[in-house]
N, C-alpha and C positions, 0 to 999 in steps of 0.2 A: 262423688267428688263435685259433680256440677250442681248438686243441691246447694252447695256453698256459694254459688253465684247468684241465687235467687235474692237473698237479702240485699246484697250489693247492687243487684239490678234496680230493685225498688229504691234503694238509697240514691243511686245515680239518677234515676228518673225524677224522683221527687225534688232532690236538691238542685239537679240540673235545671229543671223547670222553674224552680224558684228564681235561680240565678239568671235564667233566660228571660223571665218575665221583667226582671229588674233592668236588664239590658235593653229589652224592647221598649220599656216605658221611658228609659233614658234618651234612646234614639228619637222616639216620637216627641219627647219634650223639647229636644234640640230643635227639631224642625218647626215645632209649634211656637217656641219663644223667639225664633229668628225674626229680625225687623222684616216688615212687609217688603217684598220684592228683592230681598237679598237671600243669600245661601250660606249657611253656616257649616263648617266642615265637621263631620263626626269622627275625625281621626283622634282627637283627644279621649273620646269615650272608649275607642277600641284600645287605645294605649293604656288607659287606666284598667280595662278589663284584662289585657295581656299581662300587666304587671301583677294583678290579683291572682291570675292562673299560676303564674311563676312562683308567687309566694306560697300558694297552696301546695304546689309540687315540691318545693323546697322544704316546706314544714314536714311533709310526708317522708322525704329523703332523710331529713335529720333524725326523725323518730326511728326510722329503720336502721340507719348506720350507727347511730349512737347507741342504741339498744344492743347491737351486735358486739360491742366491745366491753359490755358490763358482765359481771359474773352472773351465774344462773339465778341466785336469790335476788340481785338487783334487777335483773331483767324481769322476773316474775313481780317485784315490787312496783317497777315502772309500768309494766303492762297493765296491772291491776289498778294503779292509781289513774292512768290515762283512760281505762275502760269506765271508771266511775265518773270521770270528768266528762267523757264523751256522753254518757247517759244523761247527765245533768243538762248539758248543752242541747242535746236533741230534744229533751223533754221541754225545755223552755223555748226552743224553736217551734215545736208542734202548736204550743199555746199562743206564742207570739204571732205565727202565721194565721191562726184562726181569728185572732183579735184585730190584726192590723192589715190583713191583706186588702180589705176594701178601701182603705184610705192611703194605701201605699203609693198609688199613682199620683195623687194630689201632692203628697209630701215630697216625692221625688222630683215632680215638676218644679216645686218651689226652690228646691236646692239647685236644680239646673239652671233656673233663671238667675239666682244669686251668683252662681259660678260664672255664667256667661258675662255677667256685668264686670267680673274681676279680670279673668284671663282664661286662656285655653288650658293652662296648667291647673287652674282651679277646677275646671270641668274634668280634667283627667283624674284629679284627686278625688273628685265625688264619685266618679265611676269606680275607682279603685277601692275606696271605702265601702261602697254599696255592695260590690261583688265580693270583696276580700273577706268580709265576715262569713258569707256562705261558703266561700272556698275553704277557709280554715276549719269550719264545722264539718264539712264534707270530708276533708283530708283526715281529720282525726277519727271520725266515725268509721270510715272505710278501713283505715289502718287498724282500728280496734277490732272491727269484725274479721279482718284477715288474720289477726292474732288468734281469735277465738276458734276459727276453722282450722288453724294449723298449717295453712298452705297459702300460696300467692296467686297461682295462675287462675284458678276459677273465680276468686273473688274479684280480680282485676279485669277479667273478661266480663263478668257480670256488671261491674261498675261502668266499664266502657260502653256496653251496650245500652245501659240505662241512660248515660249522659248522651250518647249519640241519638237516642230516641228523643230525649228532651230537646236537643238542638233542632232536630227536624220539626217537632211539634211547635216550637216557639217560632220558627220561621213561618210555618203555616199559619199560626194564629196571628202573627204580625201582618201578614198579607191578607188577612180576613179570608183565608181559604178554607178554614175550619172554624167551628164554634165549639167551645167546651165549657161546661159548667165547673169552673175551677173550685168553687166552694165545696161541691160534692166530692171532686177529685181529692183535694187535700184532706177532707174529713175521712174518707174511706182509707186512704193511704196512711193516714196518721194512726189509725187503729192498729194497722199491721206493723208500722214502724214502732209503736209502743210495745207490741208483743216481742219484737226483735231486741228492743232496748232492754227489756226485762231480762232476757237470756244473757245480753252482754253484761248487765249488772251482776248477775249470778256468777259469770265466768270471772269477772274482774275481782269480785270478793274472794272467789277461790284462789285466784293468784296471789292476793294480799295474804291469804291464810298460808299458802305455800312458802311465801317469803318471810313468814314469822311475824308480820306486821299486825295481823289480827288473830285472835285465838280460834280454837275449834277445828283445827286441821284434821284431827282424828275423829270428830264427831260426825260420822257419816250417816245421813238420813236413809239413803239407799245406795246400793251398788248392784247394777244389772249386769256387770261385765261378765259374770259367771253364768248368766242365764241367756244372754243374747250375744251375738256376734256384732261388735261395734262397727265393723267394716262391711256389713250387709247393706244392700242398697236402701232398704226401707229405714233402717236406722239412720243412715247417712242422710237421707231425705228429711226425716223429722229433725235431727240435730242441726242440719244445715239451714232449715227455715226458722227454727225456734231458738237456735244458738244454746240449746240445752244439752247436757251430757249425760252419759249412763251412770255416772257416779256424782253424787252431789252431797255436800255437808248440810247440816241443818240450817246454818247461817244462810247458805245459798238458797235453799228452799224457801225459808221464811222471807228473805229479801225479795226473791222472785215474785211470791204471792202478794206480799204487801204492796210492792211497786206496781204490779199489774192491776190489783183492785183498786188502789187509791187513784192512780193516774187515769185509768179508764173511766172510773166514776166521775172525776172531776171533768175529764173531756167531754163526757156524754152530757153533763150538765150544761157545759159551756155551749155545746152543739145545739142543745134544746133551747137556750135563751136567745129571744130575738134581739137583733142588733139594728141600729139605725143606719140607713144607707147614706154616706156622705153626698152632699149636693154638687160634687165636683163633676164638671162635664168631662166625658172621655172623648178625645180627639180621635180621628181616624188613625189606625195603627195601634191604638191602646185598647181595642175591644178584646181584652184577654182575661177579664175578671167578672164574667157574667154571674150575677147573684140574683136571688129572688127580690121582689120589689121591697122598698123600704118598709120596715116595721112588720113584714110578713112573718108569720109563724110557719114552721115546717108543717106540711100536710100530715094528717094522722098516719097515712101509710108510710111516709118518709120516716116519721118518728119511730114506727114499730120496726122498720127495716134497720135503722141505726141501733136500736135497742137489742134486736135479735143478733146483729153483727157483733156488738159489744159482748153479750151474753156468750156467744160462741167463742170469742176470743178469751174470755175468762175461764170458760168451762173446759174447752178442748185440751189444752196442755195437761192439766191434772188428770183428766179422764185418759188421755193417751199414755201418761206415765203408768196408771193403774193397770190398763190393758197390757203394757209391756210386761208388768210384773207377773200377771196372771197367765196371760196367753203367749207370752214371748215365743215367736216361731223359731228364734234362733237358739232356743235352749239346747237343741241337740248338737250345736257346734262343739260342745265340750262333753259330749255324752260319755266319752272314754276316760274322762278325768276321775282319778281316784279321789274320794272324799276324805280329807284329813281334818281332825278336830283338835283344837288346842283349848285345854281347860285350865283352871287354876291349880290343878293337882296332877294333871297327866298331859303328856305329849303324844299325839297321834295314838290314842289307846286302842282304836280299832283296826289299825294297820297290820295286816297279816300276810299279804301276798304282793309280789312285784314280778314283773317281767322285763327282759332286756330291751333295749332300744330306746327311742325318744318317748318319754312318758310325761303326762301332765298331772298335777295334783292340785285340787282345789282345797286350799287351806283356810279353814274358817276359825276365827278367834272368838271363843265364848268365855275367855278368862277374866274379862273385866279390866285387863291391863294391856298396855302396848307391848308387843313381843317381837323378838327376832327369831325366825325359824330357819334352820340349816338342815339340809340333807347331807349326811356324812357317809363316806365310804369306810366301812368297818376296818378293812386291812391296812389302809393308809392313814386313817383318821383325817383325811382331807375332805374340805367342803366341796360337794358336787354342785349344789344350787343352793340360793338363799333368798329369803325375803328379809331385808334389813328392818323394816318397820311395818308391822301389821296392827292397825288400830283396834281397839275393842269393838265387839259386834260387827266386824267387817271380815271380808274374805278376799284372797287374791289367788291367782293361778301361778304355780311354780312349775317350771318345765325343766326337765333334766334328761340327759342321755345316759343310760345305764349299761355298764358292761357286766358280764356274769360275776357274781359275788354278793357279799352282804352289805346292807345299808340300813341306817337308822336315822330317825329325826331328833334333832336337839332343839329345845324350845327354851329361850332366855327371855323371861318376862320381867318388867320392872317391879321391883319390890317383892319378887317371889324367888324361891330357889330354882336353879336350872333343872330341867327335867328331860328325859330321853325316852324314846320308844324302844320297843323290842327290835333286835336286829333281824331284817327280813332278807332272805336269799332271792336274789333276782335270777330267775331261771330262763334259760333259752340261749340261743346262739349269740355270739358277740355282734355289736352294731356294724353295719356295712361300711360306715364312715369312722374314721378315727375318733376316738373320745378324748377331749381335753383332760389332761391330768387333773385329779382332784388337788385342790389348794388346801394344804394343811394349815390351820391356824397358827399364828405365831404368838408365843408368850413372851412376857418381859423377861423371863429367864433365858429364852432363846436369844434374845437381843443383847443381854448383859455382856457376854464375852466380846462381842463386837464393839460395844461402847467402851469397855475397859481397854481394849486394844488401841481404840482411837485416842483415849486419854493418854496412853503411853506414847502415841505419836506426837501429841501436842507439846509434851514437856520440853523435849530437845529443840523443837521449833521455836519456843519462846526464848531458849537460850541463844539461839542463832539471832533472834530479833534483838535481844539486848545488846549483843556484840555489835550488830549493825547500827544501832542507834548511837552506841559509844563512838564509833567510826565517824558517823555523821556529825556528832557533836565536835569532834576533832576538827573536821572540815570547817565548821563554823568558826571555831576558835582561831583558825589560821586564815579566815576570810576567803576561802576558797569555795566560791559559790558553784562553779561547774561541778567540781568533785562532790559537793553536798547534794547537788541534784542527782548525780548518778547513785550515790549511796542512799539517798531518800528512796529511790525506786526500788533498790534491793530490799530495804526494810519493808516497804509496802508490799511487795510480792511475797515475801515471808509471811506477813500477816494474812494475806488473802489465802494462803495455802492451808491455814488452820480454820477456814470459815465455817466448817460444820459444827464448831463448838461455840460460835459467837453468842448465842442466846443464853449460854451458861456463865458468861463473864460479868453479867449484870452491869452496874454503873462503871466498871473498870473497861468494859468493852467500848462504851461511848467515850470515855476519857482518852482511850488510845486511838480510836478510829472514827470519832463522831463527826458529824457534818454540821455546818452552821445554819442550814434552812430553818430548822425549828427554834433557833435561839432568838431571843428578842432583839438583840443588836447585831444579828447575823455574823459575818466575819469579824466584826469588832467586839463581839460579846466575850467577856472574860471566861465564860464556859466553853468557848471554842478552843480546844486543846488537841494535842496528839499529832498524828501523822498528817492529816489533812490540813492542820493549822501550819505545820512546817511547809507542806506543798504550797499553800497559798502565799506565804511569805517568800519562798524561794523563787516563785515565778512571777511575783508582783514587785520585785525590786526592793523588798524590805532589807534593812541592814542586818548582816550576820549577827552583830551584837544583840539585836533585839530578839533574835530567835534562839539564842543559847538558853534563856530561861525556859522556853518551850521544850527544848531537847532535854533539859534537866528533868523537867516535870514528867516527860515521856518516860525516861530511864526509871524514875520513881514508881510510875504506874505499872510498868512492864515487870519490875522487880516485885512489886506487891502482888501482881497476878501470879507470877510464879510461885510465890509463897502459898498463896491461897488456893492454888490449882487442885491439890488433893481434896479440898472441901467443896469445889465447884464442879462436880462430876456432871457429865453429860447425861441427860435423860435418855435412857435406851430407846424409848419410843420415838424420840425426835430424829434418830439417825437416819431411818428411812425417808423421812421428809427432807432431810438435808441432801440426800442423793440427788434430789430434783431441784431443790431451792437454791443451792450455790449457783448453779448456772442460770437459773430463772432470775435470781437477783442480778447476775452480771449482765443478762440481757436488759433488764429493766433500768439499772442504775448505771453501769459502766458504759455500755454501748450507746446508751441514750444521753450520756453526758451529765447525769444527775450528780455523780460523785467528783467530777473533774473540778479541781480548784486551780488549774492553770498548766498541769503537766502534760495533759493530752495522753494520759497513760491508760486509755480504755482497753486497748488490745493486749498489752502485756499483763494488765490486771486480771483480764479474762482468761489468758493463757495460764496464769496461776490458779485461777479458779478451776480450770480443767484438771490441773494436777491435784487439787483438793478433792474434786469429785472422784478421781481415780483411786484416791486413797480410801474414800468412804466405800466405793464398791468393792475394793479389796477386802475390807472388813466384813461386808454383808455378803460377799460372794457365795459362801456355803449355802446360806439361807436362800438367796436368789436361785442358784443352780437346782436346789432341790424341788423348787416349785415352778420354775420356767426355764429349763435348761438352755433354750435358744435365745433368751433375752440378753444375757450378759455378753456373749460374743458379739451380738449385733451392736449393742451400746459401746463397747470397746472400739469396734471398727469405726463407728461414727465420731467417737471422741478423737481418734487418731486423725480423721479427716478434718475434724474442726482445729485441732492443733496445727496441722499443716496449712490451713487456711489462715490461721492467726499469724504464723511465722511469715506467710507470703506478703503481709502488710509491711514487713520491714524494708528498709532501703539501705543498702550497703552495710547490713548487719545491725542497723539502728532502728529502734521502734519509731513509728511515725503516729502523729495524731490522726484522728479519724477524718479530720478536714483536709489533711495532706494525703490521704490514702486514695488511690485510684477507685473508681466507682465499682469496677468489676471485682476488685478484691473485697471491698465492703459487702457487696451483694453475696459473695460466696460465704463470707463469715455469717451473715444473717441467716442464709439458707441452711448452712450446717448446724448452727446452734438451734435453729427451730426444729430441725429433723431429730437431733438427739434428745431434745426436751420431750418430744412426743413419747419416746420410749422410756425416758427417765420418769415420766409421770406415772407410769405403771407401777413403779416400785412401792410407793407408799401404800397403795391398795394391796399389792401382793404381800407386803409384810405388815399389814394392819393388825394390831393386838385387839381382839374382840372386846366390845365394851363391857361385857358382863363377866 
């Protein structure tokens, strides 16, 4: 764990020292450029520094919290992109510091002198810009290395120790208490930083591959996870320092080596090239950049030492990887795992024995295709364990708890017929702990009766909707706006109750219940029709006569939908998704006000969505109960609690807008819908139809 602190300690020390040197030079320049006999306040410098620190911390917080609200693929894409950006910035910073460190003092003194002639605010801005660049770079690279390590505590502790050490060192340098050859320090630490950046680059490209933004996700160069224990201390130490992983694709390996060889070679050449020392005099308090005399070439021993260090940095990681492959001491971590082979013609051909209890299988894919591997219980035909995606020439560990009975492997390869192994009897006593029931795969034929039953539920609901729209039109014809508002809500709730079929209605669904947000002219667009168009007019003071044509068009659209319904059948595989998505959409759209066109009907609409969800669960109930008997009762109990919470938002029997609802009632609704969505999210996976 604490090996992950080492790269961040180095980054914190180096970047903190760079920023500290800038602050030291700024303070010394303020004192030097002050008029003779006068004293200039350094408060603007510290104000600018404080603002730069706040900016860096805010940048890190935005990266952390914004990433947490993204989908998994989006998180991987963002993390990979920022990793690559961090490597580019750090690489540029390494060469920039090598090239400009000697003239930095003179440049900053000039800027301070100019700022003092303008105002204290200009001096604060100078300090802010000078330190802010270092702060943003540091925040991005520290955040990136924390993502690579997969944890937060150790990287933050390492960074804090590095920055604290840099602060102490800068204070001592400023007071001339210590002397340090900063040229040597930055050169040596730059080599280590380049090695770390190479690992971050490889990790970032892997994230971009996982997100689907780069190809080659299944082109694995090596996978040591079956030979070593990734959690062992020595593996943690190596991965923590180099940011390498035990599994890498060819793109990651090639990028790592190309970056390491190219950047280290260029840096070595730059380090060996003599540079001219500027003739800027260093005042007291700025003796923080001791360098060799102007024009001096590095001593032969120094050059040999730098060359040896660079060669070691180039050679060590590949050699370490080779040693891991050949001599991996953790290879015994999975010594008891059974070896399972998948070929283009057979599935686990050599598997012939098994015993009860928790067992591990090392599944190797030599078929040349991406495969899905399932371990199936023969008696129930249910899946005990699975590997959804196993790339060609790779292997993964599959863990399963076996009760007494027969089991076989099923292999589903892209472009090849499905194959199965022989059935092997697991012998021995039953496991000490209860075994989760095997999940029997669902077929389209299994889901079809549920879809047919739901289609039968929709037809009478559309008849009710047509009658309610007719009543609403009568209200408009009599110019009875309050009655029209009540009857609009009844029609809207009926539509919400058939929400599981919405994707099957095509353009008619948008015509009946579309929103104006995506239309060119918004609420004034001619394409804005249906229930929400009536809602907008009724709650925004539009005359009844202007809404009668909208109601007539709605009547026509609902009538057409009823006629076409037999040909607009619900895809059976969509029904398990709707069990979760109806209330997920209610949380995203209704309770957040996205669909509200003036009625404030978020709570009654969500209540209707609860009723629609209950209907879907009724149709899927037999399939769910056969696979997870405890799930449906838990969900029904949570739906009842959510319904009670929604009804509690009423006042005197009337639904209230969210803005008029007490905070406690709103919080209860949000808590209850979040709780039930967690359990509902299990249903799509439970009733997933296999891809092959």
